[in-house]
Each structure stands twice: as C-alpha cells, then as structure tokens.
C-alpha positions as CSV (number, residue, x, y, z in Angstrom):
1,M,74.8,167.3,116.5
2,S,74.3,166.6,120.2
3,I,75.7,169.3,122.5
4,L,76.5,168.1,126.0
5,P,76.9,170.5,129.0
6,V,80.3,171.6,130.3
7,I,81.1,170.3,133.8
8,A,83.1,172.9,135.7
9,D,85.8,170.5,136.9
10,R,85.9,168.5,133.7
11,P,86.0,170.6,130.6
12,F,84.1,168.9,127.8
13,K,84.3,169.2,124.0
14,T,81.8,167.5,121.7
15,R,83.1,164.3,120.1
16,L,83.9,164.9,116.5
17,Y,81.9,161.8,115.5
18,E,78.7,163.2,116.9
19,L,78.7,164.6,113.3
20,D,78.0,162.3,110.5
21,A,79.9,162.4,107.2
22,A,77.7,165.1,105.7
23,G,77.7,167.1,108.9
24,L,81.5,167.1,109.1
25,A,81.7,168.1,105.5
26,D,79.4,171.0,106.2
27,W,81.5,172.0,109.2
28,C,84.7,172.0,107.1
29,V,83.1,174.2,104.4
30,A,81.8,176.6,107.1
31,H,85.3,176.9,108.4
32,G,86.9,177.6,105.1
33,F,88.1,174.1,104.2
34,P,87.2,171.8,101.3
35,A,84.4,169.3,101.9
36,Y,86.6,166.4,100.9
37,R,88.7,167.0,104.1
38,A,85.9,165.3,106.0
39,G,86.6,162.0,104.3
40,Q,90.3,162.3,105.2
41,I,89.5,163.0,108.8
42,R,87.1,160.1,109.2
43,R,89.6,157.7,107.6
44,W,92.1,158.7,110.3
45,I,89.6,158.1,113.1
46,F,87.9,154.9,111.9
47,G,90.6,153.4,109.8
48,R,94.0,154.4,111.1
49,R,93.2,154.4,114.9
50,V,94.6,157.8,115.7
51,S,94.1,159.1,119.2
52,D,95.0,162.7,118.5
53,F,94.3,165.2,115.8
54,A,98.0,165.9,115.5
55,E,98.5,162.4,114.1
56,M,96.5,163.2,111.0
57,H,99.5,163.9,108.8
58,D,97.7,164.7,105.5
59,V,95.3,167.2,107.1
60,P,96.5,170.8,107.1
61,A,97.8,172.1,110.4
62,T,95.3,174.9,110.4
63,L,92.4,172.4,110.1
64,R,93.9,170.1,112.8
65,A,94.1,173.1,115.1
66,A,90.5,174.1,114.4
67,L,89.3,170.6,115.1
68,A,91.3,170.4,118.4
69,D,89.9,173.7,119.4
70,E,86.2,172.6,119.0
71,F,86.1,168.9,119.3
72,S,87.5,165.9,121.2
73,L,88.2,162.3,120.2
74,F,88.1,160.5,123.5
75,P,86.6,162.6,126.2
76,A,85.4,159.7,128.4
77,R,87.8,158.7,131.2
78,Q,89.0,155.1,131.2
79,A,88.1,154.2,134.8
80,Q,89.1,150.5,134.6
81,H,90.5,148.0,132.2
82,Q,90.1,144.3,132.9
83,V,91.9,141.6,130.9
84,S,90.8,138.0,131.2
85,R,93.0,134.9,130.8
86,D,91.0,134.0,127.6
87,G,91.8,137.4,126.1
88,T,88.5,139.1,126.8
89,E,88.9,142.8,127.7
90,K,86.4,144.9,129.5
91,L,86.5,148.7,129.8
92,L,84.6,150.8,132.4
93,L,84.3,154.4,131.0
94,E,83.4,157.4,133.0
95,L,81.4,160.0,131.0
96,H,81.5,163.8,131.3
97,D,78.7,163.8,133.9
98,G,80.2,161.2,136.1
99,Q,78.1,158.3,134.8
100,F,79.7,154.9,134.0
101,I,79.2,152.5,131.1
102,E,80.8,149.2,130.0
103,C,82.0,147.7,126.8
104,V,83.8,144.4,126.0
105,L,86.1,143.0,123.4
106,M,85.9,139.2,123.0
107,R,88.5,137.3,121.0
108,E,88.0,134.0,119.1
109,P,90.4,132.4,116.7
110,D,88.5,133.7,113.7
111,R,86.7,136.7,115.0
112,R,86.9,139.8,117.2
113,T,83.5,140.6,118.6
114,I,82.7,143.7,120.6
115,C,79.7,144.4,122.9
116,I,78.6,147.9,123.6
117,S,76.1,149.8,125.8
118,T,73.4,152.2,124.7
119,Q,72.2,153.6,128.0
120,V,73.4,154.4,131.5
121,G,71.5,151.8,133.4
122,C,68.3,150.2,132.2
123,A,64.5,150.6,132.8
124,M,63.5,147.1,131.7
125,G,63.9,145.6,135.2
126,C,65.0,142.1,134.3
127,V,65.4,140.4,137.7
128,F,68.6,138.4,136.7
129,C,70.5,141.3,135.2
130,A,73.0,143.7,137.0
131,S,72.5,146.4,134.4
132,G,69.2,147.6,135.8
133,L,69.7,147.3,139.5
134,L,70.3,151.0,139.8
135,G,67.6,152.0,137.4
136,L,67.9,154.1,134.2
137,K,70.0,157.3,134.4
138,R,69.9,158.4,130.8
139,S,70.4,157.3,127.2
140,L,73.7,157.7,125.4
141,T,74.4,160.0,122.5
142,T,75.6,158.7,119.2
143,G,79.1,159.9,120.0
144,E,79.1,158.1,123.4
145,I,78.1,154.9,121.6
146,L,80.8,155.3,118.9
147,E,83.5,156.1,121.5
148,Q,83.1,152.6,123.0
149,V,83.7,151.0,119.5
150,L,86.7,153.2,118.8
151,R,88.3,152.6,122.2
152,L,87.9,148.8,121.8
153,D,89.2,149.0,118.2
154,R,92.4,150.6,119.6
155,L,92.9,147.5,121.9
156,L,93.5,145.4,118.8
157,K,96.9,144.6,117.4
158,K,98.1,145.6,114.0
159,G,96.4,143.3,111.5
160,E,93.5,142.6,113.8
161,Q,90.1,144.1,113.1
162,I,86.6,144.1,114.6
163,T,84.6,141.4,112.8
164,N,81.3,141.5,114.8
165,L,79.4,143.9,116.9
166,V,76.7,143.0,119.4
167,V,74.5,145.7,121.0
168,M,73.9,143.7,124.2
169,G,75.6,145.8,126.9
170,I,74.0,148.1,129.5
171,G,70.5,149.4,128.5
172,E,67.7,148.6,126.1
173,P,69.0,149.4,122.6
174,L,65.6,149.9,121.0
175,A,64.7,152.5,123.6
176,N,67.5,154.6,122.2
177,L,67.1,154.1,118.4
178,K,67.5,157.8,117.8
179,S,71.2,157.6,118.8
180,L,71.9,154.0,117.9
181,I,70.8,154.0,114.3
182,P,73.2,156.9,113.3
183,A,76.0,155.2,115.2
184,L,75.4,151.9,113.3
185,D,75.1,153.8,110.0
186,T,78.5,155.3,110.6
187,L,80.1,151.9,111.4
188,N,78.4,150.4,108.4
189,E,79.2,152.9,105.8
190,K,82.4,153.3,103.7
191,G,84.6,155.7,105.5
192,G,83.5,154.3,108.8
193,L,84.5,150.8,110.0
194,G,82.9,149.3,106.9
195,L,81.2,146.7,109.2
196,G,78.5,144.9,107.3
197,A,75.0,145.0,108.7
198,R,74.9,141.2,108.9
199,R,77.8,141.3,111.3
200,I,75.8,143.6,113.7
201,T,73.4,142.1,116.2
202,I,70.9,144.1,118.3
203,S,69.5,142.6,121.4
204,T,66.1,143.7,122.8
205,V,63.8,142.7,125.5
206,G,61.1,143.0,122.9
207,L,59.5,146.4,122.2
208,P,57.1,145.6,119.3
209,E,56.8,149.0,117.7
210,K,60.5,149.7,118.0
211,I,61.3,146.3,116.4
212,R,59.2,147.4,113.5
213,E,60.9,150.8,113.4
214,L,64.2,149.0,113.3
215,A,63.0,146.8,110.4
216,R,62.0,149.9,108.5
217,S,65.4,151.4,108.8
218,G,66.4,149.6,105.6
219,K,69.4,147.7,107.1
220,Q,69.5,143.9,107.6
221,Y,70.8,143.9,111.2
222,N,70.5,140.7,113.1
223,L,67.8,140.8,115.8
224,A,68.1,139.0,119.1
225,V,64.9,138.9,121.2
226,S,65.5,138.3,124.9
227,L,62.6,135.9,125.7
228,H,63.8,134.0,128.8
229,A,60.4,132.2,129.4
230,P,57.9,130.3,127.3
231,D,54.7,131.8,128.9
232,N,53.5,135.2,130.1
233,E,53.3,134.4,133.8
234,L,56.9,133.3,134.1
235,R,58.2,136.0,131.7
236,T,56.5,138.7,133.6
237,R,58.2,137.5,136.8
238,L,61.6,137.6,135.1
239,V,61.0,140.5,132.7
240,P,58.5,142.9,134.4
241,V,58.0,145.0,131.3
242,N,56.3,142.0,129.7
243,D,53.2,142.7,131.8
244,K,52.5,145.6,129.5
245,I,53.5,143.8,126.3
246,G,52.9,140.0,126.3
247,I,54.8,137.3,124.5
248,D,52.4,137.1,121.6
249,A,53.0,140.8,120.7
250,V,56.7,140.3,120.9
251,L,56.7,137.2,118.6
252,Q,54.4,138.9,116.1
253,A,56.8,141.9,115.9
254,A,59.7,139.5,115.4
255,D,57.7,137.8,112.6
256,D,57.2,141.2,111.0
257,Y,61.0,141.8,111.3
258,F,61.7,138.6,109.5
259,E,59.2,139.4,106.8
260,I,60.6,142.9,106.2
261,T,64.3,142.1,106.4
262,G,64.6,138.4,105.6
263,R,66.8,138.0,108.6
264,R,66.3,135.0,110.9
265,V,65.5,136.1,114.5
266,T,67.5,134.7,117.4
267,Y,65.7,134.2,120.7
268,E,67.9,134.6,123.7
269,Y,67.1,132.5,126.8
270,V,69.0,133.0,130.1
271,L,68.9,129.6,131.9
272,L,68.2,130.1,135.6
273,S,68.5,126.9,137.7
274,G,65.2,125.8,139.1
275,V,63.4,128.7,137.5
276,N,63.1,128.4,133.8
277,D,65.3,125.4,132.9
278,D,62.9,122.5,133.2
279,P,62.4,120.2,130.2
280,L,58.7,121.3,130.3
281,H,59.8,124.9,129.8
282,A,61.9,123.7,126.8
283,R,58.9,121.9,125.3
284,Q,56.7,124.9,125.8
285,L,59.3,127.2,124.2
286,A,59.7,124.8,121.3
287,K,56.0,124.7,120.6
288,R,55.9,128.6,120.5
289,L,58.8,128.7,118.0
290,Q,58.1,125.5,116.0
291,S,56.3,127.3,113.1
292,R,59.0,130.1,112.9
293,I,62.4,130.3,111.2
294,A,64.2,130.9,114.5
295,H,67.3,130.1,116.5
296,V,67.6,129.8,120.3
297,N,70.7,131.1,122.0
298,L,70.8,129.6,125.5
299,I,72.8,131.6,128.0
300,P,73.7,130.0,131.4
301,M,73.3,132.6,134.1
302,N,76.5,134.6,134.7
303,G,76.8,134.8,138.5
304,V,76.2,138.2,140.1
305,T,76.8,138.6,143.9
306,E,73.8,140.8,144.4
307,L,71.4,138.3,142.7
308,E,70.2,134.9,143.9
309,F,70.2,133.2,140.5
310,V,72.7,130.6,139.3
311,A,73.3,128.6,136.1
312,P,72.0,125.0,135.8
313,T,74.4,122.1,135.6
314,A,75.9,121.2,132.2
315,P,73.7,118.0,132.0
316,R,70.6,120.1,132.7
317,T,71.5,122.6,130.0
318,G,72.2,119.7,127.6
319,E,68.8,118.3,128.2
320,F,67.2,121.6,127.4
321,V,69.1,121.7,124.1
322,Q,68.0,118.2,123.3
323,V,64.3,118.9,123.8
324,L,64.5,122.0,121.5
325,E,66.3,120.1,118.8
326,S,63.8,117.2,119.0
327,F,61.2,119.8,117.9
328,G,63.5,120.9,115.1
329,I,64.5,124.1,116.8
330,P,68.2,124.9,116.3
331,A,69.9,125.9,119.6
332,T,73.3,126.7,120.8
333,V,74.8,127.4,124.3
334,R,76.7,130.6,124.5
335,K,80.3,130.2,125.4
336,R,81.2,132.0,128.6
337,K,83.9,134.6,128.1
338,G,85.9,136.5,130.7
339,A,85.0,134.2,133.6
340,D,87.8,135.4,135.7
341,I,86.8,139.1,135.5
342,D,83.5,140.9,136.2
343,A,82.0,139.3,133.2
344,A,78.2,139.8,133.8
345,C,76.8,142.8,131.9
346,G,76.7,145.8,134.3
347,Q,78.6,144.1,137.0
348,L,81.7,146.3,136.8
349,R,79.6,149.5,136.7
350,L,77.6,148.3,139.7
351,A,80.7,147.6,141.7
352,R,82.0,151.1,141.0
353,E,78.7,152.7,141.9
354,K,78.5,150.8,145.2
355,L,82.1,151.8,146.0
356,A,81.3,155.5,145.3
357,E,78.2,155.2,147.5
358,Q,80.2,153.8,150.3
359,G,82.7,156.6,149.9
360,N,79.9,159.2,150.1
361,Q,78.5,157.6,153.2
362,A,81.9,157.5,154.9
363,S,82.4,161.2,154.0
364,T,79.0,162.1,155.4
365,C,79.7,160.2,158.7
366,S,83.2,161.8,159.0
367,S,81.8,165.3,158.5
368,S,79.1,164.7,161.1
369,D,81.6,163.6,163.8
C-alpha cells in the first residue's frame, strides 16, 4: 500500500483501491470483519459505480464507517471537465500535492475507450508533445492511476461500459511499471472491471528492458511503440531519449515482445508536416518493418499553441499510407477526437500550469509594489 503525505490545507486519506483484493481482505480481517467482505466492497466500487461508502447497502454500517474513517474513494479534485461535440470528455484532475493529470473518454458507436496518464509530466522530451514541456514531476501511484479509470467510468450512462483502455496519456507508462501493472491487474481481474488484457493497449517511446519486463508479466496486453521516424538521426531529433537507445534496440525488444506474448506490435507515427511525412520516410519505415508482423498507426499532429509543428494535408497523409501498404505494411490513420476542446495530450494541464504561473507572477509583482 502506498501512503501519501497529508497536506495541511487538503486532508488526504489513502485511496481504498491502493489495496489489491488480497490486501483489502487482510485489512478486513485485521479490523474484525470476514475476508469475503472485500469482494463485496470491490464490486460496489468497480461494478456498481458508487461514489460514497454509505451507498454500499449490503456492507455492515460498522464496516462502512471504518472504511470512511481510514480511506477515500475520490480524493483528487476535478479541476476541469471538457465535453466535445463528438462526445469526447476530458478531465483535468488535481492531486493531493497540487499536481495535475489528464484522462479522456472517447465514444464510438460500438466502443467506449478511455485514455489515462501514468506520470505527472514526462521525461522523454518528445519535441512535438505537450506532456513533457514542463518536465517530469513524479510518477503516479496505483491508486492515482485507478482513480482516473473510475472517474471516467462514472461519466458513462446506465448500460454503457468501458470497452477499451489505452495507456497513452501524460507520462511514459513503462517508466512506472511498478504502479501500472497492479492497476491493470485490478482492472483485468474478476471483481475489478473485468477488462480483458487484449482490450488494453500500452504505449511506450521504447524502453527495451521495460518492454521485456512487461512481456514477462504474463499478460497479453497490446503494445504500441512510438517510433515517429525511420532512422536514428531523425528519431533522435524528435525523441531525444533515442540517442541513448537506438531504433534497432527498440525494434529488437518489440520482436521479443511478440515472441513472448504472441501479440502483434503497433508502431505509432505522429505525422509532422515537412519533417517526417515524405514518401521517402514512408519507404524507409516500410523497409524496417517489412519482415515483421506489425501495424502502423499514423497520427496527424494535434496542434499545440506552444509548438511549431502541424499536421500534413489529407492527400499527403494518404500518400504515406499508400507507400506503406505497397510494401505490405497495414496502416491506419487515427481518427481525431475532441477537436473542439484541448485535445492534445497534456494540453489542458499545460494551460492550467501556465495560468497558475501567471497568477504567481502577478501576486509577486503586487506584493513588491
């Protein structure tokens, strides 16, 4: 169980779901209650969408009181809630220490996909991404990861359910496996959301040893590797951490992931107009992937005010797809969701942090007058 510090002006109680099923059963027994009560409690949280311990009707009042005295269900503060015309919803959550994270619910006719964060900020330094513009603050706990899922789940109407989960929000997921794996285990298991491993996709910039560690976890999660360039020179310009890794090492780790799990690897490629969208880049990428069972997910750049990059035109994107497919590489162009809100990953958090910084500067100027 992860214990977070108490902030004087914001009393904090540990999230109940920092405890796994066995841990909660042990807690029940230690407090004089049968171990089976843990299953009841978790069904209320993960299955029945309660927001308060008092709503757990088949749990004894004394147990509910003990839970409320020691734990919290939703300690983060909802700082902002954006709703797009296409039904996409985005939450900005303020954590106990004043840090902000984002999570997103995307609606399609036949699915409800959520995207969650694993860190406050990011250390990978991808030059086209808003998530890392302020650097890495810290990694999230298992409970902080799960709270995003539970809050998004409660935005759904009766009869709706989360069908897919993508770990593609703020942060590098594989740099926080110690918190991510227990969170995914909870969502995957009976008594959690019961979300199948094959409906969960984890996106990574490509940390070879962490990719292999994930493969050895025993679960068949989908792996998406953020490649963004066909050669080391360009990739290092776009993804600075590549300088210490190299594309060959990333691809070898992805091959190992496929061999261990049997799951086809997806390669993500953000298309940046005039930077990595030339047909030559497409041919180079195809030749790297031609011998692999792979899929390319092309992502037209989602505009961020603070960044100079823009998406290529639709015909240019289509030409890139055609080149890949001519080499037998399956490719799709990701649909843009939430275009009328702060859709880019990390953009909402960045705007909030800049607003806070401006407020602090104004306060400093005022106090010095």
